N, C-alpha and C positions, 0 to 999 in steps of 0.2 A: 652774403650769408643769408640763408632762408630762415625766417623767424615764424614761429607758430604762436597763436594766442593760447591761453590756458585752456579755454573751452575746446579748442581743436585737439590739444594734447590729451585732454580727458576723454574725448570722443574716440581717439585712436586707441587709448588704453582699454576702453570698454570693448571695442571691436576685437582687440587682441585677446582679451580675456574670454570673450564669447567664442572666438575661433579655437582657442585652446580647449575650451570645454567640449566643443563639437568634435575636435580631434581626439580627445580622450574617450568620448562616447563611442566614436567609430572604431577606435582601437579596442575598446571593451567588447564591442559587438563581434569582433573577429575572434574573441576568446570563447564565444558560444560554440561548442564543438559538436553539436548534434542537430539533426533535423527532426521535426515532428512528422511522422509518416502515416499515422492513423489516429483518429479520435472517435470514440464511441460513447454516446450519452446513455448512461444506465438510468439516470433519473435527473431531475432538474439540478440536483446538487452533487451528482456523482458521475465521474467520467473515467473511461479506460483510455489511456494514452500510450501510444508506441513511439519510441524515439530511436533513431539509428545514428551511429557515429558518422561524422563528416571526415572521411579519409583516414580513420584509425580503427584499430580493432578493440572490441570490448574486452574488459578484463575477465579472467576466469572467475566464476563464483559458484557457491553451493546453493542449491534450492533452499529457500527460506531466509536468505540473507537480504540485507537492505543496501541501498545506494543513494547518494545525494544527487539532487538536481538543483538547478538555480537559474534565476533570471535577474536582470538588473532592475533597480528601482525605477529607472526611466521607462520601463515597459508599461504599456497601458493595462489597466485593470478592467475586468468584465463589468457589464452593465448592472449585474445583480449585486455587486460589491457595495459594502457600506464603508464608512470612514475608517481609515487606519488609526490604530492607537498611537503609532509613532510615525513622525514625518522622517523619511529617509532621504539621504543624499542620492541624486540620480545615478551616480557611478557605483553605488553599493551593490554588490552581487548578493542577492538574497538566496540562501541555501537551506534546504530541508532534506531529510532522509526519508525514503519510502521503501517499503518491502517490494521486492521484485515479484511479478506475477508470471513472467514468461519462462519458458524452458531454458535451462542453462546451456543448451546446444544452439540456440537461435542467435542470429546476428543483430538482434534488436532487443531493447528493454521495454517491457510492458509494465505499466503502473496503474493502480486503481486508486483514484484520488477523490476525496470529499472536499467540496468548497467550504472554506471558512470565510464567511462574508466580510468580516473585519480583518482578515489575515493579511499578511504581507505577500506571501508567495502564491497561494492557491488562486486568488482572484486574477493574478497575472497569467497563471497557467491556464485558467479557464477561458482566457481571452485569446489563446493561441489558435492559429489555423494550420492546416496541413501545409508543410513547406517552411514554416517558421523555425527559427533556431532557438536552442536551449542549451544550457550548460549541464554536463553530466560528469560526476566524479569518476576517477579512473581506478577506484578500488571499492569492492563490495565487502561488507563486514557483517558480523553477527554470529551468535551461537545457536540460533533458532533453526536447527537443521536435524535431519533424520539419518544422515549418512553413517553415523557411528552407532546407531541402534541396531541390534541383532535383527536380521531380516525375518526371523521366525516370530519376533514379538509383534503384538497387535498395536496399532496406532490409532488414537482418536483425535481428530483435528477439530477443535472447537473455536468458533469465531463469531464476532458481531461486526456488522457493517463491512467496511473495507478490510477488516482483519482476515478475510478469506484469501487475500492476495498471495501470501507466502505459501499457502497450501496449493494454490493453482500451480505455482512453480514446481513444487514437489511432485504433484500428480502428472504434470506435463513432462517432467524429466524422467525419473526412474522409480518413483514410489510404488507404482502399480505392479512392478516386477517383484515386489516383496512377497514372501510366503504367508506372512501374518495378515490378519484382516485389517482393513482401513475403513474408518467412518468419518465423514464430515458432518458436523452439526453446525448450522449457520443460522444465527438469529438476526433479525432486523425489525424495524418498525412496521414496514409494509412490504408486500411482495415485490414491488418495483425497486426496492432497495437490496434485493437479493441478487447481487451481481454474480454472474457465471452460473446461475441456476440451471440454464438450459444445458450447458456443458456438463455440469455435475450430474444432472438427471440422466443424460446420455451415458456417462461413465457408469452410473448405477445399473443401467440396463445391460451394459456390455461386460462388466467384470464381476464375477461371482464373489470375489473377496472384498468388494467395495460397496459401501452404503452411503447414501446422502439423505440427511434429515433436516429440512428447513423449518423454521418457526417464525411467526410474526407476532408482535405484541399489540398492534392496533388494527384488528380485523374490521372494525366498524368503518374504516376509511376506504375499504376495498370496493371499487365500483361494481364489480361483478361477484362479490363474495369470495370467501376463502375456505376451502375444505380441509386445510392442513392443520398442523399444530399451532397453538396460540399461547403456549406456556413459555415462561422464562427457562433458560438453559439449565439452571440449577434444579428446577422441577423435573425436567426431562431426564437428568442424570439419576435422580432418585427413583424414577419409574423403571419399568422392565423393558423399555424399547431397545436399548443397546443389547441387553441379554437376549432378546428375541432375534435381533439382527445377527449377532455373533454365534448364538447357540450356547453361550456360557456368560457368566458374569465377569466383566473386566476387573482384574486385581493388580496390585503392584507387582506381582510376580510375572504376569503375562502381558501387561499393557503399559504403553507410554501415552500420556495425555498432553496435547499441546493446546495452549490458550492464547488467543490473540484478539485484542479489541478493547472494549470499554473496561476501565479499571474496576468498575462495580462487578462486572462479570468475572474478570480474571481473579479478583480477590475472593469473591464468593465461592467460585469453583475451587480455588486453592484450599480454602478452609474446609470444604466438603471432602476433598481428596485426601488431605492430611489426616482427617478423622478416619479414613479408610486405609491408613498406613502407606499412602503414596508419599513420596519424598520429593521436595523441591530440587530441581536439577541445578547444580552449580559447577563451575569450571573444574574445581578441585574436589567436589563432592557430588558425583553422579547421582541423579535421581530420576523419577518417572514423570515429574511435572515440569513442563517446559513453558515458560511464560514470556510473552512479548506484549507490553502495554503500549497504547497510543501515547 
């Protein structure tokens, strides 16, 4: 009969536990169902990422909706990351939802993501390389859409930072076929934070019913200066810029306003719009103010 000393048994048990952990992690890696196909750096803390399913078909979704992505806590974090607030188990799948920026007809999902240095997911996402795998949910959700708005109505799409993402999905899908006028007002701290500005500027020059108006709040940091708007979005709304672009003043009778981004902006704009008789849109109570907060 073979006999083992206690220390040998303990060593065998540790090895078994280690192998079991490795097996679980490898099995989890198989559950990452998409590949990263493209990464574009907008600024040091902003990236546009495209991901494509690995052997399965994307779910149908409406432009303006959001979808969840995920990585395991065992994934490495980027060099710019700071300490996490919570220590996570390696096998935990960290999930977060992001607005889709790609056209609903494409076979990939595009996301516009800001790095949260102490966050759980974004530092891991920012460490990904082309060809790496990532988890994607198989259902997109959300009511932040324009598909049920009368095509003769005008639409003003207001965003701060990465809040412009759902508008890109709308514009890249079918929004520009609408009869009513469309305007994007995009605010950020600096010009390099204005993701998609080149594409939006091009659309402004190509489509007579579309207008793009960017604004930044820290012009002093611009290395070559800034000749555009430097006001907060609420100030722009109070001005006559929209009226000049449209040829008339937007009202609750002829225009829907979408707000996506910083709660300070969405709350401030909602207050302004309510004073002008716009109504907050709800599932059972349709209105003209559509809000998506970060």
